[in-house]
C-alpha positions as CSV (number, residue, x, y, z in Angstrom):
1,M,-127.6,2.1,25.5
2,K,-130.9,3.0,25.9
3,K,-131.8,4.0,29.2
4,V,-135.6,3.8,30.3
5,I,-137.0,7.1,31.4
6,F,-140.1,6.7,34.0
7,G,-143.0,8.5,33.1
8,E,-142.8,7.2,29.5
9,V,-144.6,4.0,27.6
10,L,-141.9,1.3,28.6
11,F,-141.0,-0.8,26.2
12,L,-139.3,-3.8,27.3
13,F,-136.9,-6.6,25.0
14,F,-136.5,-9.7,26.1
15,T,-134.0,-11.9,24.8
16,V,-135.6,-15.8,25.6
17,F,-133.1,-18.9,25.2
18,G,-133.8,-22.1,24.6
19,C,-137.7,-21.8,25.2
20,K,-139.6,-25.4,24.7
21,Q,-142.8,-23.6,26.1
22,E,-145.4,-22.3,23.9
23,I,-145.3,-18.5,23.9
24,A,-148.9,-17.4,25.3
25,M,-150.7,-15.1,23.4
26,K,-153.0,-12.7,25.6
27,R,-156.0,-14.1,26.4
28,P,-159.2,-11.4,27.1
29,E,-160.6,-13.6,29.6
30,I,-157.7,-14.7,32.0
31,T,-157.8,-13.6,35.7
32,A,-155.3,-12.1,37.7
33,E,-155.2,-14.9,39.8
34,Q,-154.3,-17.0,36.7
35,V,-151.8,-14.4,35.3
36,L,-149.9,-14.4,39.0
37,A,-150.0,-18.3,39.2
38,Q,-148.2,-18.1,35.7
39,Y,-145.8,-15.8,36.7
40,Y,-144.5,-17.9,39.5
41,K,-144.3,-21.0,36.9
42,E,-142.0,-19.0,34.6
43,I,-140.1,-17.6,37.3
44,G,-139.4,-21.2,38.6
45,R,-138.1,-22.1,34.7
46,L,-135.6,-19.6,35.0
47,E,-132.6,-21.0,35.4
48,N,-130.4,-17.8,34.7
49,L,-131.3,-13.9,34.0
50,S,-129.1,-11.0,33.3
51,Y,-130.3,-7.5,33.1
52,R,-129.7,-3.8,33.9
53,M,-131.9,-2.1,36.2
54,H,-133.3,1.6,37.1
55,K,-134.2,2.3,39.9
56,V,-135.6,5.8,41.7
57,D,-136.3,5.7,45.1
58,S,-138.9,8.8,46.5
59,F,-138.5,8.7,50.3
60,L,-140.9,10.4,52.8
61,S,-138.0,13.0,53.7
62,G,-137.9,14.2,49.8
63,E,-134.7,12.6,49.5
64,V,-134.7,10.8,45.9
65,W,-132.1,8.0,44.8
66,D,-132.0,7.4,41.2
67,R,-129.9,5.1,40.5
68,T,-128.8,2.0,37.9
69,G,-126.4,-1.1,37.4
70,Y,-126.8,-4.3,36.6
71,C,-128.0,-7.7,38.0
72,I,-126.9,-11.4,36.8
73,L,-128.7,-14.3,38.9
74,K,-128.3,-18.1,38.7
75,R,-130.4,-21.0,39.7
76,D,-129.4,-22.8,43.0
77,H,-132.3,-25.0,44.4
78,S,-130.3,-25.2,47.2
79,D,-130.9,-22.2,48.7
80,S,-133.6,-21.7,50.9
81,L,-133.9,-18.1,51.1
82,F,-133.9,-17.1,47.3
83,G,-133.8,-20.5,45.2
84,F,-130.5,-18.3,43.2
85,L,-127.3,-16.7,43.6
86,F,-126.6,-13.1,42.1
87,K,-124.2,-11.0,41.2
88,G,-125.5,-6.8,41.1
89,K,-123.4,-3.8,40.8
90,R,-124.7,0.0,40.7
91,D,-123.6,2.0,38.2
92,D,-121.9,4.7,40.3
93,L,-119.9,2.7,42.7
94,D,-116.5,0.1,41.7
95,K,-118.4,-2.3,43.8
96,E,-120.0,-5.6,43.0
97,V,-122.0,-7.7,45.5
98,I,-122.2,-11.3,45.2
99,Y,-124.6,-13.6,46.8
100,Y,-123.3,-17.5,46.9
101,G,-126.0,-18.6,49.6
102,D,-123.9,-19.2,52.3
103,E,-121.5,-16.2,52.2
104,I,-121.9,-12.6,50.6
105,Y,-118.8,-11.5,48.8
106,E,-117.9,-7.7,48.4
107,V,-115.5,-7.5,45.3
108,N,-113.8,-3.9,44.3
109,L,-113.4,-4.0,40.9
110,K,-110.8,-0.8,41.3
111,T,-108.3,-2.2,43.9
112,K,-109.2,-6.2,42.6
113,E,-109.7,-7.5,46.0
114,Y,-112.8,-9.2,48.0
115,S,-114.2,-9.3,51.3
116,I,-116.0,-12.0,52.8
117,D,-119.2,-12.2,55.0
118,R,-120.8,-15.0,56.7
119,E,-122.8,-13.5,59.4
120,Q,-125.4,-11.3,57.6
121,I,-127.0,-14.3,55.1
122,H,-130.7,-12.6,55.3
123,R,-133.2,-10.7,53.2
124,G,-131.5,-7.8,54.4
125,V,-128.5,-8.5,51.4
126,L,-131.0,-7.2,49.5
127,G,-130.6,-3.7,50.7
128,S,-127.2,-3.5,50.0
129,T,-125.4,-1.9,46.3
130,G,-125.7,-4.2,44.3
131,G,-128.6,-6.2,46.0
132,Q,-130.6,-2.9,45.3
133,M,-130.2,-4.1,41.6
134,V,-132.2,-7.5,42.0
135,L,-135.9,-7.2,41.7
136,E,-137.2,-8.6,44.7
137,E,-140.2,-10.1,43.1
138,I,-138.4,-11.9,41.0
139,V,-136.5,-13.9,43.9
140,L,-139.7,-13.3,46.7
141,K,-143.1,-14.1,46.5
142,E,-146.0,-11.9,47.4
143,K,-147.5,-13.1,50.6
144,A,-148.6,-10.2,52.4
145,Y,-151.4,-8.6,50.2
146,Q,-154.5,-8.3,51.1
147,S,-156.6,-7.5,47.6
148,L,-155.3,-8.3,44.2
149,S,-156.5,-6.9,40.4
150,M,-155.6,-6.7,36.8
151,T,-155.9,-4.2,34.0
152,Q,-154.1,-4.9,30.6
153,T,-152.3,-3.4,27.6
154,D,-151.9,-4.9,24.2
155,S,-147.8,-5.9,25.6
156,S,-148.7,-6.4,29.5
157,Y,-150.9,-7.8,32.4
158,I,-150.1,-5.0,35.2
159,L,-150.9,-6.5,38.7
160,R,-152.4,-4.3,41.4
161,F,-151.7,-5.8,44.8
162,G,-153.3,-3.6,48.0
163,Y,-152.0,-4.1,51.1
164,P,-153.7,-3.5,55.0
165,E,-153.0,-0.3,56.5
166,N,-150.2,-0.6,59.6
167,K,-151.2,1.8,62.0
168,E,-147.9,0.8,64.4
169,Y,-146.1,2.7,61.3
170,D,-148.6,5.1,59.9
171,I,-148.6,3.4,56.7
172,T,-151.6,3.8,54.8
173,N,-152.8,3.4,50.9
174,R,-149.7,1.3,50.1
175,Y,-150.1,-0.9,47.0
176,K,-147.8,-2.0,44.2
177,E,-148.1,-2.2,40.4
178,L,-146.5,-5.2,38.6
179,H,-146.1,-5.2,35.1
180,I,-146.2,-8.7,33.5
181,D,-144.6,-9.1,29.7
182,N,-147.8,-11.0,28.6
183,R,-145.2,-13.1,26.1
184,T,-142.7,-14.0,28.5
185,F,-145.0,-13.8,31.8
186,L,-142.1,-12.3,33.5
187,P,-141.8,-9.1,35.5
188,F,-140.4,-5.8,33.2
189,Y,-141.6,-2.6,35.8
190,K,-142.9,-2.2,39.3
191,Y,-144.8,1.0,40.7
192,H,-144.6,0.7,44.9
193,S,-146.5,3.5,46.7
194,L,-147.3,4.1,50.4
195,E,-148.4,7.3,52.1
196,S,-147.3,8.3,55.7
197,L,-146.9,11.2,58.0
198,G,-148.8,13.0,55.1
199,A,-146.2,12.0,52.7
200,K,-145.4,9.7,50.3
201,Q,-142.8,7.4,49.4
202,V,-142.4,5.9,46.1
203,T,-140.4,2.7,44.2
204,K,-140.6,2.7,40.6
205,A,-137.7,-0.1,38.9
206,A,-137.9,-1.2,35.3
207,I,-135.7,-3.8,33.9
208,Y,-134.5,-3.9,30.0
209,N,-132.1,-5.3,28.1
210,A,-132.9,-8.9,29.8
211,E,-131.6,-12.0,29.1
212,V,-133.2,-15.5,30.1
213,N,-132.1,-18.4,30.3
214,N,-129.0,-17.9,28.0
215,P,-127.3,-21.8,27.3
216,R,-123.9,-20.1,27.0
217,F,-124.1,-18.4,30.5
218,E,-120.7,-18.1,32.4
219,D,-120.0,-15.9,35.1
220,P,-116.7,-17.2,36.5
221,F,-117.8,-15.0,39.7
222,L,-121.0,-17.2,40.3
223,S,-119.0,-20.0,40.6
224,R,-116.6,-18.7,42.7
225,E,-113.7,-18.9,40.7
226,L,-112.1,-15.1,40.7
227,P,-109.3,-14.4,38.8
228,D,-105.9,-14.7,39.8
229,N,-105.3,-11.2,40.1
230,Y,-108.0,-10.7,42.6
231,S,-106.9,-10.9,46.4
232,Y,-108.9,-11.7,49.4
233,A,-109.0,-8.4,52.3
234,A,-109.7,-9.6,55.8
235,P,-112.2,-7.5,57.2
236,K,-110.5,-4.5,59.6
237,K,-111.3,-5.6,63.4
238,T,-112.9,-2.1,65.1
239,G,-114.4,-3.8,68.0
240,N,-117.1,-2.3,69.7
241,K,-116.1,0.9,70.0
242,L,-119.4,1.3,72.5
243,V,-117.6,-0.2,75.4
244,R,-115.1,3.1,75.1
245,L,-118.7,5.2,76.3
246,L,-119.1,2.6,79.6
247,N,-118.4,3.8,83.7
248,K,-117.4,7.2,81.5
249,T,-118.8,10.9,81.6
250,A,-121.0,10.9,79.1
251,P,-120.4,13.0,76.0
252,D,-121.4,16.5,76.5
253,F,-124.1,18.4,74.1
254,E,-126.2,20.9,73.0
255,L,-129.2,20.1,71.3
256,S,-132.8,22.3,70.4
257,D,-135.7,20.2,70.2
258,L,-138.3,19.7,67.6
259,N,-139.8,23.1,69.3
260,G,-136.7,25.1,69.2
261,T,-136.2,24.6,73.1
262,V,-132.4,24.4,74.3
263,S,-131.4,21.1,76.2
264,K,-127.6,20.6,77.6
265,L,-127.1,16.9,78.8
266,S,-124.5,18.2,81.4
267,Q,-127.1,20.4,83.1
268,Q,-129.1,17.3,83.9
269,K,-127.3,16.1,87.4
270,G,-129.5,14.1,89.1
271,K,-131.8,12.8,86.6
272,V,-131.2,9.5,85.0
273,I,-131.3,10.0,81.0
274,L,-131.9,7.5,78.0
275,L,-130.5,8.9,74.7
276,D,-132.7,7.4,72.1
277,F,-130.8,7.8,68.5
278,W,-133.2,7.1,65.7
279,E,-134.2,7.6,62.6
280,I,-137.8,8.1,60.9
281,W,-137.1,5.7,58.2
282,C,-135.9,2.4,60.9
283,G,-138.4,0.0,60.9
284,P,-137.6,-0.8,64.1
285,C,-136.6,2.6,65.8
286,V,-140.5,3.7,65.5
287,K,-142.2,-0.1,66.5
288,N,-140.0,1.0,69.8
289,I,-141.8,4.1,70.6
290,P,-144.5,3.2,72.3
291,Q,-142.2,1.3,74.9
292,L,-140.1,4.7,75.3
293,M,-143.6,6.4,76.2
294,E,-144.1,4.0,78.5
295,F,-141.1,4.3,80.4
296,S,-141.4,8.1,80.7
297,E,-144.7,7.5,81.3
298,K,-143.9,4.9,84.4
299,Y,-140.5,6.8,85.8
300,S,-140.8,10.2,85.0
301,D,-141.9,11.6,88.5
302,E,-138.5,9.4,89.9
303,G,-136.3,11.4,87.7
304,F,-136.0,9.7,84.7
305,E,-136.0,11.4,80.9
306,V,-136.1,9.9,78.0
307,W,-133.8,12.3,74.5
308,S,-134.7,11.3,71.6
309,I,-132.1,12.5,68.8
310,V,-133.0,12.1,65.1
311,S,-129.7,13.3,63.2
312,D,-131.0,13.3,59.4
313,P,-132.0,17.0,58.9
314,E,-133.8,16.2,55.9
315,S,-136.1,14.5,58.5
316,F,-136.9,16.6,61.1
317,E,-140.0,18.3,59.9
318,K,-142.2,14.5,59.2
319,V,-140.7,13.6,62.4
320,K,-142.5,16.1,64.4
321,V,-146.0,15.4,62.7
322,L,-144.8,11.6,63.7
323,A,-144.3,13.0,67.4
324,D,-147.6,15.1,67.3
325,K,-149.5,12.0,65.6
326,K,-148.8,9.7,68.4
327,G,-148.5,11.8,71.3
328,L,-144.8,11.6,72.7
329,N,-144.1,12.5,75.9
330,Y,-140.8,12.9,76.0
331,R,-138.5,15.4,74.2
332,V,-137.4,15.1,70.2
333,L,-134.0,16.6,69.9
334,K,-132.5,17.9,66.7
335,G,-129.2,15.9,66.3
336,N,-125.7,16.3,64.1
337,P,-122.8,14.4,62.6
338,A,-120.9,15.9,65.8
339,V,-123.0,14.2,68.8
340,S,-123.4,11.0,66.3
341,N,-119.3,10.7,66.2
342,Q,-119.2,11.8,70.4
343,Y,-121.4,8.4,71.3
344,F,-119.7,6.3,67.9
345,V,-123.6,6.0,66.1
346,N,-123.1,3.8,63.0
347,A,-126.6,2.5,63.3
348,V,-129.5,2.9,64.8
349,P,-131.6,2.3,67.2
350,L,-128.6,3.3,69.7
351,Y,-129.7,3.4,73.5
352,V,-127.3,4.9,75.8
353,L,-128.8,5.0,79.7
354,I,-126.9,7.8,81.7
355,N,-127.2,7.5,85.6
356,K,-128.0,10.6,87.8
357,E,-124.1,10.8,87.6
358,G,-123.8,11.7,84.4
359,I,-122.0,8.4,83.6
360,V,-122.8,5.9,80.9
361,K,-124.3,2.8,82.6
362,H,-125.5,1.2,79.2
363,A,-124.9,2.0,75.6
364,G,-126.0,-0.8,73.0
365,F,-127.5,-1.1,69.8
366,G,-131.6,-2.3,69.2
367,F,-133.6,-2.9,72.3
368,S,-133.1,-5.2,75.2
369,P,-135.3,-6.7,77.7
370,E,-132.8,-5.7,80.2
371,L,-133.2,-2.4,79.3
372,E,-136.2,-1.4,81.8
373,P,-134.3,-3.1,84.6
374,L,-131.4,-1.3,84.4
375,I,-133.7,1.9,84.8
376,K,-135.0,1.4,87.9
377,E,-131.5,0.5,89.0
378,Q,-130.5,3.4,88.3
379,L,-133.1,5.6,89.9
380,Q,-132.8,3.4,93.3
């Protein structure tokens, strides 16, 4: 199977089944808006689509994900989120993710077990291991772009979407190029780029070996007809481990900040400390920075401090850029796996409030409006 190589000329082979409409020829006078409209029209005609994908994500931290896999989409007019059911799998994992609209199945092809999630039904499923193989532009429409332009090649239209700057997240020069096959008006390649904190983040995704509207399409998994030798595996009930922290002495640690100054938690008796576990790639974490700065400014004279802890070592340099750019008025510490384990950090942001005696009085994921009243209560 030919692997699509980025940086070279991309060739796409679409096998089109049952195409009743006349395939459009390239029209020199066609506009970007017309191409976009025709592209959405063809997406609306899709009943099923299968393809392989090669996707490369280059993050602000310098980390690169280079992954291949496959995806199968089946039209479901009753699904209000995507309009499709889908099954996706990365080649490096033995797991498939199947989106049924009201349920998400994770199927372990090695153990022949599957689990069911009925709670996390939102667009975030596209970030799951199998969902990463869905080309988002097939199931979601572009809405937030500021400008639209187009160039042409012999075989494609290249739509370029420009997006406004986002000062809150320090995002500039964000744009996307979507390559549309000029015979089928279906997308086959995207290039998405943005700049933040002096670095560039890029996503490249190419689909190939695509089959469109196959009349012989049949996939028992997408029909919820899993083979008899597959068994249901109930999710393990781990409970909320954060409750183990409440009303107990906060686990001690000693960490250095971005400038090398060391801070030890157990030496802060008499102060109220808010631990903020976060990462630079976490949108909600960055969004909450102004609120934390406000807390620090309002209550620092009363013995309150924010300790912001970042555990991803590849992000430290970018965090320093962000701290300088936003003028953070609280300390930012370099975390590590040991501290993350002590505080049961399996998601971010996590906020842990410690009183003057070193006792944990609050521990929760996500920002809560109850946090400020709790801070004021502990300062009394």
